[in-house]
Backbone bond lengths (Angstrom), bond angles and torsions (degrees), N, CA, C in turn:
res aa  C-N    CA-C-N  psi(-1)  N-CA   C-N-CA  omega(-1)  CA-C   N-CA-C  phi
1 M - - - 1.472 - - 1.521 110.00 -
2 H 1.345 116.59 -42.71 1.452 121.75 -179.76 1.522 110.84 -63.86
3 K 1.358 115.53 -43.48 1.466 120.17 178.80 1.518 110.87 -62.91
4 K 1.344 116.73 -41.06 1.453 120.16 -178.69 1.539 110.13 -64.99
5 T 1.335 116.56 -41.26 1.465 120.11 179.58 1.527 110.62 -63.80
6 S 1.327 115.94 -41.19 1.473 121.11 179.27 1.526 110.54 -62.57
7 S 1.347 114.39 -41.88 1.472 119.37 179.58 1.516 111.19 -63.04
8 L 1.352 115.41 -44.41 1.479 119.58 179.16 1.538 110.63 -63.93
9 L 1.332 115.24 -38.59 1.457 119.46 -179.60 1.520 111.31 -65.07
10 R 1.350 116.08 -40.01 1.473 120.28 179.18 1.525 109.87 -63.56
11 R 1.347 114.86 -42.97 1.474 118.84 -179.50 1.540 110.40 -63.49
12 A 1.315 116.12 -39.95 1.466 119.84 179.74 1.524 111.26 -64.08
13 L 1.347 114.58 -42.78 1.460 118.84 179.44 1.510 111.48 -64.94
14 L 1.343 116.73 -39.91 1.473 120.93 177.74 1.521 111.08 -62.56
15 T 1.340 115.28 -41.38 1.472 119.83 179.27 1.523 110.57 -64.28
16 L 1.342 115.12 -44.02 1.474 118.53 178.85 1.518 110.81 -64.80
17 G 1.336 117.65 -37.05 1.459 121.13 178.64 1.505 111.90 -64.52
18 A 1.343 115.56 -42.40 1.460 119.78 178.64 1.518 111.12 -63.83
19 A 1.339 115.12 -41.27 1.468 120.18 179.08 1.528 110.29 -63.70
20 A 1.343 115.83 -41.06 1.462 119.49 179.13 1.520 111.96 -64.57
21 T 1.348 114.90 -35.91 1.467 119.20 177.94 1.511 111.65 -66.69
22 L 1.324 116.84 -38.93 1.460 121.48 -177.59 1.508 112.48 -76.59
23 L 1.341 118.29 -23.82 1.460 121.09 -174.11 1.532 113.41 -61.18
24 P 1.352 120.33 -48.16 1.466 118.39 178.22 1.517 112.97 -59.37
25 A 1.352 116.12 -38.34 1.466 119.17 179.65 1.522 110.46 -64.74
26 A 1.337 115.90 -39.91 1.475 119.29 178.61 1.511 110.63 -66.47
27 Q 1.347 115.77 -40.01 1.462 119.25 178.35 1.522 111.00 -64.37
28 A 1.347 117.04 -41.95 1.469 120.85 179.44 1.517 110.50 -62.41
29 Q 1.361 115.75 -41.56 1.450 119.75 179.56 1.522 110.45 -63.13
30 Q 1.337 117.19 -37.67 1.451 121.26 179.66 1.523 111.01 -67.04
31 Q 1.333 117.00 -36.89 1.452 121.35 -178.09 1.519 112.47 -64.30
32 V 1.315 119.17 -31.27 1.453 121.54 -176.64 1.517 112.27 -96.09
33 T 1.318 117.49 15.21 1.463 120.90 171.65 1.515 107.54 -76.34
34 F 1.298 114.97 85.84 1.473 121.89 -175.54 1.513 108.69 -146.31
35 P 1.344 117.24 140.32 1.458 127.59 -6.32 1.519 111.74 -86.58
36 T 1.302 116.29 161.81 1.471 121.64 178.68 1.524 112.11 -107.91
37 R 1.349 115.35 -1.43 1.464 121.23 178.53 1.528 107.82 -158.55
38 P 1.327 119.98 177.86 1.468 120.58 -179.09 1.525 112.82 -56.30
39 V 1.326 114.69 145.43 1.466 121.93 178.63 1.529 108.67 -107.34
40 R 1.321 115.70 135.24 1.457 121.06 178.20 1.531 108.74 -110.40
41 I 1.338 116.10 130.24 1.458 120.77 174.19 1.532 107.57 -114.73
42 I 1.309 116.27 113.75 1.446 122.17 -178.73 1.534 108.87 -88.77
43 T 1.311 116.58 136.53 1.467 120.43 178.72 1.519 110.31 -130.81
44 P 1.353 116.32 139.73 1.460 119.81 176.51 1.521 112.91 -81.46
45 F 1.343 116.74 -1.66 1.456 120.59 -177.65 1.514 111.41 -92.40
46 P 1.339 117.34 145.06 1.470 120.15 178.51 1.524 111.33 -72.05
47 A 1.314 115.33 160.25 1.468 120.47 178.19 1.523 109.97 -59.64
48 G 1.334 116.29 133.04 1.459 121.20 178.08 1.511 114.60 95.00
49 A 1.329 118.19 -17.20 1.460 120.38 175.61 1.516 110.29 -65.30
50 G 1.333 116.88 152.63 1.451 120.71 -175.54 1.519 114.34 -53.01
51 P 1.347 118.70 -52.33 1.465 119.66 179.36 1.526 112.79 -59.99
52 E 1.333 116.94 -36.91 1.461 120.86 -179.34 1.518 110.41 -70.44
53 A 1.335 117.03 -36.99 1.464 120.45 179.28 1.520 111.57 -63.81
54 V 1.329 115.83 -39.03 1.464 120.47 176.71 1.533 109.47 -65.12
55 L 1.320 116.70 -40.99 1.464 121.50 -179.03 1.535 110.86 -61.97
56 R 1.312 118.03 -37.32 1.465 120.76 -179.76 1.517 111.87 -66.84
57 V 1.324 116.32 -38.84 1.481 118.82 175.84 1.513 109.87 -64.58
58 L 1.336 116.94 -41.96 1.457 120.80 178.10 1.521 110.50 -60.93
59 A 1.337 116.92 -42.70 1.468 121.04 -178.57 1.531 111.02 -60.99
60 E 1.329 116.52 -39.56 1.465 119.79 179.11 1.536 110.96 -61.85
61 K 1.313 115.52 -41.43 1.469 119.62 -178.70 1.512 111.49 -70.54
62 L 1.338 116.89 -40.38 1.469 119.71 178.97 1.523 110.90 -66.77
63 Q 1.317 116.46 -35.99 1.467 120.53 179.33 1.515 111.30 -61.82
64 K 1.327 116.52 -41.18 1.468 120.04 177.41 1.528 111.18 -66.19
65 K 1.310 116.51 -39.71 1.462 120.06 -177.25 1.525 111.92 -73.60
66 W 1.332 116.61 -38.48 1.457 120.81 -174.57 1.528 113.40 -87.94
67 G 1.322 117.44 -19.16 1.455 119.73 -178.52 1.516 113.04 69.06
68 Q 1.334 116.28 22.28 1.461 122.69 178.44 1.537 107.62 -135.38
69 P 1.338 118.20 148.64 1.470 119.57 176.10 1.531 110.76 -59.57
70 V 1.330 115.86 139.78 1.457 121.85 173.55 1.518 106.51 -119.92
71 I 1.311 115.83 109.80 1.462 122.70 -169.79 1.524 110.12 -102.90
72 I 1.338 116.32 129.53 1.455 121.47 174.80 1.520 108.50 -92.64
73 E 1.318 116.88 127.14 1.462 121.58 179.21 1.525 108.98 -118.31
74 N 1.340 116.22 110.40 1.459 121.84 -179.17 1.529 110.44 -82.03
75 K 1.323 116.08 125.97 1.466 121.20 175.49 1.526 108.30 -137.19
76 P 1.348 116.15 70.58 1.467 119.37 -177.99 1.514 112.27 -76.60
77 G 1.330 115.60 169.26 1.460 121.22 175.81 1.516 113.71 94.57
78 G 1.334 114.46 166.46 1.466 120.31 175.75 1.507 114.30 62.95
79 N 1.328 117.46 35.28 1.477 121.86 179.88 1.525 112.95 61.33
80 G 1.328 117.09 19.40 1.448 120.33 -176.98 1.517 113.05 88.25
81 F 1.325 117.82 -4.42 1.454 121.52 -175.12 1.533 111.58 -68.97
82 I 1.331 117.43 -29.33 1.468 120.90 178.63 1.529 109.43 -64.18
83 A 1.329 115.65 -45.72 1.461 120.53 178.77 1.525 111.38 -64.70
84 I 1.312 115.66 -42.85 1.468 120.65 -178.31 1.531 110.91 -65.29
85 D 1.316 116.89 -38.74 1.466 120.75 178.70 1.538 110.04 -63.84
86 A 1.337 116.72 -43.41 1.465 120.68 178.43 1.509 110.78 -62.21
87 F 1.323 116.37 -38.80 1.473 121.48 179.40 1.525 110.72 -65.86
88 K 1.333 116.39 -44.40 1.461 119.51 -177.78 1.527 112.26 -65.95
89 R 1.335 116.56 -25.64 1.463 120.25 178.43 1.530 112.75 -90.71
90 G 1.322 116.22 1.18 1.458 120.82 -177.55 1.510 113.12 -90.30
91 A 1.343 114.53 -167.51 1.471 120.91 -179.57 1.520 110.04 -66.80
92 N 1.321 116.45 144.17 1.477 120.46 -179.47 1.520 112.92 -107.35
93 D 1.352 116.28 17.91 1.465 120.22 -177.83 1.522 113.35 -107.18
94 G 1.330 116.84 12.73 1.462 120.27 179.25 1.515 114.16 99.75
95 H 1.323 118.39 -10.50 1.462 120.21 179.47 1.533 111.95 -80.96
96 D 1.321 117.13 -7.89 1.464 122.95 169.25 1.519 107.33 -120.50
97 L 1.330 116.39 120.25 1.459 123.09 178.87 1.519 108.30 -121.12
98 I 1.339 116.91 171.37 1.457 120.06 178.74 1.520 110.53 -143.74
99 Q 1.310 115.13 145.38 1.463 121.63 172.53 1.528 108.10 -95.97
100 L 1.331 116.39 126.08 1.458 121.81 178.72 1.515 109.20 -126.61
101 D 1.337 116.56 156.25 1.456 118.31 174.37 1.522 110.42 -116.50
102 N 1.325 115.47 179.40 1.456 119.64 -173.82 1.533 112.92 -62.40
103 V 1.329 116.98 -29.66 1.465 118.93 178.84 1.536 110.87 -61.82
104 H 1.334 116.20 -44.51 1.473 120.24 -179.08 1.532 111.32 -63.75
105 L 1.312 115.80 -37.32 1.471 119.03 -170.51 1.522 113.93 -92.07
106 V 1.339 118.28 -31.71 1.476 118.04 -173.04 1.529 114.05 -125.17
107 A 1.328 119.42 -12.59 1.475 120.00 -179.34 1.529 111.83 -104.85
108 Y 1.319 117.26 -51.30 1.463 119.68 -177.31 1.522 114.22 -55.96
109 P 1.340 118.90 -37.37 1.471 117.42 178.20 1.532 113.67 -58.45
110 H 1.348 116.90 -22.14 1.460 120.93 177.92 1.525 112.69 -98.44
111 L 1.317 117.27 -18.19 1.459 121.68 -176.22 1.532 112.85 -91.57
112 F 1.332 116.20 -27.36 1.475 120.74 -179.70 1.526 109.89 -109.07
113 K 1.328 115.84 135.16 1.467 119.28 173.76 1.526 110.50 -71.10
114 K 1.343 115.78 -35.15 1.452 121.02 177.52 1.527 109.27 -129.48
115 L 1.308 115.63 125.80 1.478 121.57 178.16 1.521 109.65 -115.53
116 P 1.325 118.00 148.92 1.469 119.85 176.51 1.531 111.87 -80.45
117 Y 1.318 117.05 17.66 1.453 120.93 176.77 1.523 108.60 -157.53
118 D 1.323 115.64 164.38 1.457 122.50 175.67 1.518 106.41 -119.01
119 A 1.338 115.80 111.63 1.464 120.87 -175.25 1.528 112.17 -58.05
120 G 1.331 116.94 -32.08 1.451 119.43 -178.07 1.521 115.10 -86.29
121 K 1.347 116.52 -21.71 1.455 120.30 -174.84 1.523 114.89 -107.91
122 D 1.333 116.77 -23.34 1.477 119.97 -174.71 1.524 113.43 -94.89
123 F 1.335 118.06 -17.95 1.468 119.94 -173.91 1.529 111.87 -126.26
124 D 1.307 113.81 143.38 1.463 121.48 168.41 1.532 104.90 -113.69
125 T 1.331 115.82 100.20 1.479 120.10 -177.78 1.516 109.14 -73.47
126 L 1.330 116.07 109.24 1.453 121.12 -171.24 1.519 113.23 -84.75
127 A 1.330 116.78 -41.32 1.458 119.23 -175.05 1.515 110.95 -161.47
128 P 1.343 117.18 139.89 1.464 119.01 172.45 1.525 110.08 -75.42
129 L 1.332 116.60 147.52 1.457 120.30 178.60 1.524 111.69 -94.01
130 F 1.314 116.47 -44.49 1.452 120.99 179.15 1.521 108.84 -166.67
131 R 1.312 116.11 170.71 1.459 121.41 169.27 1.526 108.09 -138.11
132 T 1.322 114.96 159.55 1.465 119.90 176.56 1.515 108.60 -138.93
133 Y 1.319 115.29 141.74 1.458 120.17 174.20 1.527 108.48 -97.24
134 F 1.332 115.57 165.94 1.450 120.98 -177.91 1.520 110.36 -114.31
135 F 1.326 114.01 160.81 1.453 120.53 176.83 1.533 108.97 -114.07
136 V 1.322 115.84 147.57 1.461 120.34 171.99 1.526 106.17 -84.67
137 G 1.337 115.70 114.34 1.449 120.47 -176.57 1.521 112.48 -110.90
138 V 1.338 115.04 140.15 1.468 121.88 175.30 1.528 107.14 -132.69
139 S 1.319 116.64 168.34 1.463 118.72 178.45 1.522 110.13 -67.38
140 A 1.317 116.37 156.40 1.472 121.00 -178.20 1.519 111.59 -58.39
141 G 1.321 117.53 -31.27 1.466 120.56 -178.18 1.515 113.68 -99.75
142 S 1.327 117.42 13.58 1.468 120.98 -177.68 1.523 112.46 -63.61
143 R 1.334 114.56 146.75 1.465 119.04 175.93 1.522 111.85 -78.29
144 Y 1.340 115.84 -10.92 1.470 119.32 -179.96 1.535 109.32 -84.12
145 K 1.298 114.64 118.16 1.466 120.28 179.58 1.536 111.71 -101.30
146 T 1.308 115.67 -22.62 1.466 120.90 -178.54 1.523 109.93 -138.86
147 V 1.326 116.17 165.49 1.457 120.57 173.86 1.524 109.72 -64.44
148 G 1.350 115.85 -33.28 1.467 120.26 176.35 1.522 111.91 -59.35
149 D 1.333 116.83 -36.29 1.475 119.97 177.48 1.533 111.09 -63.99
150 I 1.334 115.49 -43.60 1.482 120.35 178.97 1.520 111.05 -61.11
151 L 1.336 116.20 -46.60 1.460 120.28 -176.52 1.520 111.95 -68.92
152 A 1.331 117.27 -36.36 1.476 120.14 178.28 1.525 109.99 -63.60
153 D 1.338 116.94 -42.64 1.452 121.05 178.68 1.531 111.30 -67.80
154 A 1.347 115.72 -38.03 1.472 119.95 179.26 1.542 111.01 -65.11
155 K 1.306 117.18 -35.32 1.458 120.57 178.19 1.536 110.89 -73.02
156 A 1.318 116.15 -34.13 1.460 120.20 -179.86 1.527 111.51 -74.91
157 R 1.336 116.11 -28.62 1.483 120.74 -178.15 1.530 109.90 -130.86
158 P 1.317 117.85 72.88 1.473 120.57 -176.24 1.531 112.28 -55.10
159 G 1.338 114.95 131.11 1.457 120.60 176.21 1.513 115.49 78.17
160 K 1.332 118.71 1.18 1.453 120.97 -177.02 1.527 113.08 -93.25
161 L 1.320 118.37 -34.83 1.466 120.61 179.47 1.519 109.83 -76.02
162 N 1.328 116.56 155.62 1.464 119.99 178.71 1.515 111.67 -133.14
163 Y 1.302 113.96 156.43 1.454 122.74 172.52 1.522 106.81 -137.88
164 G 1.331 118.06 166.50 1.456 119.42 -175.25 1.507 114.51 -131.11
165 S 1.320 114.45 164.80 1.459 122.31 169.49 1.526 106.93 -159.71
166 W 1.335 117.38 -174.36 1.468 120.10 -176.28 1.531 113.02 -105.02
167 S 1.333 118.29 0.88 1.466 120.77 179.57 1.514 109.50 -174.04
168 V 1.317 114.70 174.55 1.466 119.87 171.41 1.513 108.67 -85.90
169 G 1.331 115.99 129.98 1.462 120.26 172.45 1.507 116.24 95.26
170 N 1.333 119.06 -2.33 1.462 119.24 176.56 1.519 109.53 -77.48
171 P 1.336 119.13 166.23 1.466 120.36 -176.61 1.518 114.85 -59.47
172 V 1.346 117.42 -33.40 1.465 120.54 178.90 1.527 110.81 -67.48
173 H 1.337 117.35 -42.66 1.455 120.74 177.13 1.527 110.21 -64.44
174 L 1.323 117.06 -52.34 1.454 120.21 -175.67 1.528 111.64 -67.29
175 G 1.319 116.33 -34.66 1.470 119.06 177.65 1.520 110.92 -65.24
176 S 1.336 116.87 -36.96 1.460 121.37 177.46 1.535 109.87 -68.74
177 A 1.327 115.84 -41.65 1.470 120.45 177.48 1.527 111.23 -63.77
178 L 1.327 116.04 -33.41 1.477 120.05 176.73 1.520 110.24 -64.74
179 L 1.342 116.30 -40.24 1.472 119.60 178.83 1.524 109.34 -63.20
180 E 1.332 117.70 -41.03 1.464 120.10 176.03 1.529 110.61 -59.09
181 A 1.332 114.83 -46.47 1.476 119.36 -176.54 1.525 111.48 -63.47
182 Q 1.340 116.54 -43.21 1.466 119.50 -176.15 1.519 113.11 -76.79
183 S 1.328 117.20 -18.27 1.468 120.78 -178.79 1.531 112.40 -106.81
184 G 1.339 116.60 -5.71 1.450 119.56 -179.50 1.515 113.64 68.02
185 T 1.316 116.96 34.96 1.459 121.55 -179.24 1.528 110.16 -114.56
186 E 1.328 115.42 168.48 1.464 121.45 177.19 1.518 108.48 -135.88
187 M 1.354 115.76 122.38 1.462 120.79 -179.74 1.527 109.23 -132.82
188 Q 1.316 116.80 170.09 1.456 121.71 -178.61 1.524 110.74 -92.97
189 H 1.322 115.54 137.01 1.464 121.71 175.52 1.520 108.90 -98.86
190 V 1.330 116.69 118.91 1.474 122.26 -179.97 1.526 108.50 -108.27
191 I 1.335 116.28 127.06 1.470 120.44 -176.96 1.518 110.25 -101.20
192 Y 1.328 115.90 130.60 1.459 122.81 176.45 1.538 108.85 -109.27
193 K 1.325 116.02 154.79 1.458 120.41 -178.40 1.515 112.13 -72.52
194 E 1.315 117.68 -32.69 1.454 122.06 -176.33 1.515 110.50 -135.56
195 T 1.318 116.66 154.27 1.469 120.18 179.12 1.526 111.02 -66.12
196 S 1.333 117.73 -34.01 1.470 119.35 179.40 1.523 110.56 -62.42
197 M 1.326 116.69 -41.27 1.474 121.32 177.83 1.522 110.67 -66.72
198 L 1.319 116.29 -37.23 1.456 120.93 -179.88 1.519 111.13 -60.09
199 Y 1.319 117.63 -51.59 1.457 119.72 -175.01 1.527 112.60 -77.81
200 T 1.315 116.60 -22.06 1.472 119.15 168.64 1.522 109.14 -66.18
201 G 1.340 116.42 -36.54 1.464 120.83 176.00 1.521 112.50 -62.66
202 V 1.326 116.67 -35.82 1.474 120.50 175.54 1.528 109.06 -67.96
203 A 1.328 116.52 -46.72 1.463 121.21 -175.71 1.529 112.63 -61.87
204 N 1.347 116.89 -38.93 1.470 118.16 -177.26 1.530 113.18 -92.32
205 G 1.325 117.47 4.99 1.452 120.67 174.27 1.511 115.99 87.60
206 E 1.331 118.07 5.62 1.468 120.46 175.13 1.526 110.15 -64.40
207 L 1.317 115.89 -35.28 1.460 121.97 177.36 1.520 109.52 -108.69
208 D 1.318 115.29 142.65 1.468 118.63 177.38 1.525 111.48 -70.75
209 W 1.340 115.12 -36.61 1.463 118.99 179.80 1.528 108.81 -168.22
210 S 1.312 115.56 165.89 1.469 120.30 173.55 1.515 109.43 -160.12
211 L 1.307 116.16 150.69 1.450 121.04 169.32 1.528 108.34 -77.30
212 G 1.322 116.56 145.50 1.453 120.54 177.70 1.519 110.34 -157.48
213 S 1.313 115.76 150.19 1.469 120.15 177.43 1.517 109.68 -92.86
214 L 1.315 116.40 172.88 1.461 120.05 176.64 1.521 110.68 -63.83
215 A 1.342 116.85 -30.66 1.460 119.94 -179.61 1.527 112.00 -72.55
216 T 1.333 117.25 -34.87 1.458 120.13 -174.49 1.524 113.41 -97.34
217 A 1.330 117.04 -47.41 1.457 120.53 -178.73 1.523 112.61 -94.83
218 G 1.329 115.59 -15.11 1.468 120.16 -176.87 1.521 115.43 -56.15
219 P 1.345 119.47 -43.47 1.474 118.96 -178.70 1.526 113.62 -57.50
220 L 1.334 118.29 -42.66 1.463 120.49 179.20 1.522 111.46 -75.30
221 Q 1.333 116.69 -27.36 1.453 118.99 175.09 1.517 110.65 -67.83
222 R 1.336 115.72 -39.67 1.468 119.55 -179.09 1.533 112.39 -68.86
223 T 1.315 117.30 -25.73 1.463 119.54 177.48 1.529 111.85 -88.83
224 G 1.315 117.30 0.80 1.453 121.01 176.10 1.506 115.39 83.85
225 K 1.340 117.78 10.49 1.469 120.80 -178.52 1.536 111.89 -88.90
226 I 1.307 115.55 -22.82 1.462 121.97 175.54 1.525 108.04 -125.34
227 K 1.307 115.58 145.15 1.465 118.82 173.90 1.525 108.77 -121.38
228 F 1.327 115.34 142.77 1.449 122.45 177.19 1.525 108.55 -92.18
229 I 1.337 115.65 125.81 1.476 118.28 -179.56 1.531 112.11 -108.67
230 A 1.335 117.33 -8.73 1.478 120.28 178.10 1.520 109.14 -167.20
231 V 1.332 115.58 161.07 1.454 122.35 175.77 1.514 109.12 -122.12
232 T 1.342 116.41 142.78 1.473 121.23 -174.52 1.527 112.47 -86.67
233 A 1.297 116.52 40.03 1.468 122.62 -176.56 1.527 109.57 -117.90
234 P 1.328 116.91 163.08 1.485 118.85 178.10 1.513 113.16 -72.36
235 K 1.345 117.11 -16.31 1.467 120.38 175.69 1.519 108.71 -144.08
236 R 1.308 117.69 167.28 1.448 122.04 -174.86 1.536 111.56 -66.74
237 H 1.328 114.08 148.81 1.457 120.03 -179.46 1.527 109.05 -74.92
238 P 1.350 118.46 132.85 1.465 120.28 -177.16 1.534 113.35 -58.86
239 A 1.331 118.50 -29.12 1.465 120.85 -179.92 1.533 111.77 -81.00
240 F 1.352 116.55 -14.54 1.468 121.03 -179.60 1.531 109.61 -134.73
241 P 1.324 117.11 67.55 1.465 120.18 -174.93 1.535 113.59 -65.91
242 D 1.341 117.23 -18.37 1.466 119.93 179.79 1.522 112.47 -88.94
243 V 1.337 117.77 -7.26 1.456 120.87 178.53 1.526 109.00 -91.41
244 P 1.334 117.85 118.42 1.455 120.33 -176.44 1.528 113.22 -73.51
245 T 1.314 116.55 165.84 1.455 120.65 170.80 1.535 108.42 -72.22
246 V 1.324 117.00 167.10 1.471 119.96 178.58 1.520 110.81 -59.44
247 A 1.340 116.81 -41.29 1.465 119.89 179.39 1.526 110.51 -63.57
248 E 1.336 117.50 -42.08 1.466 120.74 178.88 1.519 112.07 -66.80
249 S 1.340 116.22 -22.83 1.456 121.39 -177.38 1.531 112.89 -94.34
250 G 1.327 116.14 14.97 1.454 119.56 176.81 1.507 114.94 94.70
251 G 1.332 116.40 8.51 1.454 120.95 177.25 1.504 112.04 -91.96
252 P 1.328 117.46 -178.23 1.460 121.22 -179.05 1.527 112.50 -67.78
253 A 1.321 115.32 145.63 1.464 120.05 176.88 1.524 109.93 -70.50
254 G 1.334 115.81 145.85 1.443 120.30 177.43 1.510 115.16 79.60
255 Y 1.333 117.31 5.93 1.461 120.30 179.55 1.520 109.57 -74.09
256 E 1.313 116.62 125.34 1.468 121.14 -177.74 1.535 109.58 -150.28
257 V 1.313 115.08 131.43 1.472 120.87 179.41 1.523 108.97 -134.97
258 T 1.316 116.73 127.73 1.456 120.93 177.72 1.523 110.11 -131.52
259 G 1.311 114.55 156.79 1.445 121.42 165.55 1.519 107.24 -114.63
260 W 1.321 117.93 142.47 1.469 119.02 -177.70 1.540 109.39 -152.69
261 T 1.315 114.70 157.62 1.450 120.89 175.27 1.517 109.87 -128.76
262 A 1.335 115.16 160.87 1.464 120.71 -176.96 1.511 110.24 -144.32
263 I 1.322 115.12 157.71 1.463 122.20 169.41 1.531 108.46 -94.79
264 A 1.319 115.52 129.67 1.464 119.79 -179.51 1.522 110.16 -126.89
265 A 1.318 114.57 151.44 1.461 123.49 177.86 1.518 108.56 -120.81
266 P 1.319 118.41 169.00 1.477 119.46 176.04 1.531 110.12 -62.79
267 K 1.312 116.16 146.49 1.456 121.42 177.61 1.528 109.38 -62.34
268 G 1.315 117.12 142.04 1.441 121.13 176.67 1.499 114.99 88.30
269 L 1.323 117.37 12.09 1.468 120.67 176.72 1.531 109.37 -61.44
270 P 1.344 119.27 139.83 1.463 119.72 176.71 1.522 111.20 -51.30
271 K 1.304 116.97 138.64 1.455 122.19 -173.50 1.523 112.16 -56.83
272 A 1.330 117.42 -41.63 1.454 120.46 -177.69 1.532 111.29 -64.36
273 V 1.338 116.71 -38.60 1.457 120.61 178.84 1.525 110.11 -68.67
274 A 1.329 116.42 -45.48 1.458 120.86 179.74 1.524 111.05 -59.32
275 E 1.338 115.95 -42.94 1.464 119.38 179.94 1.517 112.04 -66.67
276 K 1.330 117.35 -36.20 1.471 120.58 178.64 1.524 110.57 -64.84
277 I 1.333 116.55 -47.14 1.468 119.46 -179.97 1.528 109.74 -61.13
278 Q 1.315 115.88 -46.31 1.463 120.73 -177.97 1.530 111.66 -60.17
279 K 1.319 116.12 -45.48 1.467 119.51 -178.61 1.527 112.07 -70.03
280 D 1.319 116.98 -36.94 1.464 119.96 178.81 1.522 111.29 -69.04
281 V 1.318 117.11 -36.88 1.466 120.85 175.48 1.521 110.11 -64.70
282 E 1.315 116.98 -46.43 1.470 120.78 179.72 1.522 111.18 -60.53
283 A 1.336 117.28 -42.08 1.467 120.78 179.94 1.518 110.98 -64.16
284 A 1.323 117.61 -39.74 1.454 121.64 179.22 1.520 110.93 -65.29
285 L 1.329 117.13 -43.57 1.461 121.29 -178.57 1.525 112.42 -67.41
286 A 1.323 116.90 -21.56 1.456 120.94 -179.53 1.526 112.87 -82.01
287 E 1.335 117.57 -8.52 1.459 119.89 -179.67 1.523 110.58 -69.28
288 P 1.356 116.45 144.90 1.472 121.32 -170.31 1.522 115.42 -56.69
289 D 1.330 118.89 -36.30 1.464 118.72 -174.32 1.514 113.47 -69.98
290 F 1.338 117.11 -13.58 1.458 119.12 175.77 1.530 110.80 -69.43
291 K 1.321 117.31 -27.39 1.469 120.45 179.31 1.538 110.37 -60.07
292 D 1.321 116.43 -42.32 1.460 119.87 179.41 1.523 110.87 -65.99
293 R 1.339 116.26 -41.47 1.462 119.85 179.47 1.533 110.18 -64.06
294 F 1.319 116.88 -42.52 1.459 120.94 179.10 1.527 110.97 -63.00
295 A 1.345 115.38 -43.09 1.468 119.79 -178.26 1.511 111.75 -60.81
296 T 1.322 117.35 -33.29 1.466 121.52 -179.68 1.526 111.14 -58.69
297 F 1.324 116.51 -38.05 1.467 120.20 -175.75 1.536 112.28 -106.84
298 G 1.314 117.94 3.85 1.457 120.21 -178.06 1.502 113.64 74.10
299 Y 1.338 116.71 25.55 1.465 121.74 178.28 1.535 109.92 -90.83
300 E 1.306 115.26 164.78 1.456 119.82 174.22 1.522 109.49 -142.96
301 P 1.335 117.89 153.58 1.461 120.31 177.98 1.531 110.90 -60.82
302 F 1.312 115.24 154.72 1.463 120.91 -177.56 1.518 107.83 -133.57
303 P 1.359 117.09 63.59 1.459 119.26 -175.74 1.528 112.37 -70.10
304 T 1.320 116.10 132.63 1.461 121.67 178.01 1.508 108.67 -166.60
305 T 1.312 117.31 167.98 1.458 121.24 176.17 1.529 108.66 -87.51
306 P 1.350 117.42 159.04 1.469 119.28 176.59 1.522 112.85 -56.45
307 Q 1.327 116.71 -38.14 1.469 120.33 -178.84 1.534 110.36 -65.48
308 L 1.332 115.90 -46.76 1.466 119.59 -179.71 1.522 111.27 -68.31
309 F 1.332 116.80 -34.02 1.460 119.87 179.35 1.522 110.26 -66.91
310 N 1.310 117.37 -41.89 1.465 120.68 177.60 1.528 111.34 -64.84
311 A 1.330 117.31 -35.98 1.460 120.82 175.96 1.533 110.02 -67.04
312 F 1.333 116.19 -38.70 1.463 121.36 176.83 1.524 110.64 -61.92
313 I 1.339 116.84 -44.36 1.471 121.68 -179.82 1.536 109.15 -61.34
314 A 1.314 117.32 -42.79 1.465 120.62 179.37 1.525 111.25 -62.99
315 A 1.347 116.25 -41.64 1.470 119.65 178.61 1.522 111.73 -66.35
316 E 1.344 116.59 -39.01 1.460 121.46 178.11 1.531 110.43 -64.18
317 S 1.321 116.47 -41.84 1.462 120.16 179.23 1.528 110.97 -61.52
318 N 1.305 115.68 -42.53 1.463 119.89 178.90 1.532 110.87 -65.04
319 K 1.320 115.52 -42.95 1.480 121.43 -178.87 1.512 111.47 -62.02
320 W 1.335 116.32 -51.38 1.470 119.99 -175.27 1.526 111.38 -76.49
321 G 1.317 117.10 -25.52 1.457 119.19 175.03 1.524 111.14 -61.30
322 K 1.314 117.08 -41.10 1.459 121.75 178.92 1.523 110.80 -67.70
323 V 1.343 116.71 -40.71 1.466 120.69 178.53 1.530 110.40 -62.73
324 I 1.321 115.93 -44.73 1.467 121.29 -179.18 1.530 110.71 -64.01
325 E 1.315 116.59 -40.27 1.472 120.44 179.02 1.541 109.94 -64.15
326 R 1.318 116.90 -43.77 1.472 120.19 -179.89 1.523 111.06 -64.38
327 A 1.350 115.79 -41.25 1.461 119.99 -177.84 1.530 112.70 -78.10
328 K 1.352 116.88 -8.19 1.460 122.65 -177.78 1.537 110.53 55.38
329 A 1.329 114.58 39.73 1.456 120.71 -179.59 1.523 109.88 -85.67
330 A 1.320 116.62 142.30 1.466 121.46 178.50 1.510 109.60 -156.10
331 L 1.335 115.09 155.58 1.462 120.45 179.79 1.528 112.57 -123.54
332 D 1.307 117.63 9.24 1.482 120.66 171.97 1.509 110.61 -153.08
């Protein structure tokens, strides 16, 4: 009788042990059951804009993978604050996501004394969507053939040369201010209401030069009204192998300016859910047809891990914070 009881007890303990072993796995599997209803991705970009167009392709792919509708909700205007407010009032379990760009995450915290959000506390940046480099553009008939020519003239005539952008604090403005900082020059920043007016100003000689992407300055470059004399990347752009980097064109070494966007979720999302969204986004972006979409706007993939991406964001914030402080730029 004693032996039989001991045998039964051992079997019971083994059964309980097996159940205990399986429980964490079952719990983990339950945690990654996502999504369970439609997912909304809020974007501060208007319909048809390059970043928004990429987001719509991504949404189609995620919808197929997740078996749930993925809805894009455009909330442009107000420096992106309208979109961010809608996001903050939404679901905090991952079913409401937001598309943000580098201005929201690394520039505005230094440009505004008071923000309606905290970039470090309100968002969990899960994955970058793309990045784009800029070109130094001048008019087709400009006497400037290199970045070195621009900087030499700027040093000879402090405050006389000008460059343009469409607002204070955008990547084109801050990238131009970075060039001033790294070269020890001082130039005038001219603000245009629209990007089309900005690059027309470059083409007709109203502006001495301006940074521009393939999406914004590319149309006038292709018609021969603007010429690219350098690219703000560490190496030459594959589509423009004859255009040197800024350093190769007589500018400062290590000069680099990018624009980028990311998918973010509410802070504190369960790790398993965050990892699933991040991995599914990365898998979608790796599909071949995204290359064509990226090429249309001059974008490129930005593969990285969440840890490295967060370190990159911190480094970018530090970099642009110093540029903004030097330029005495502010938005309130």
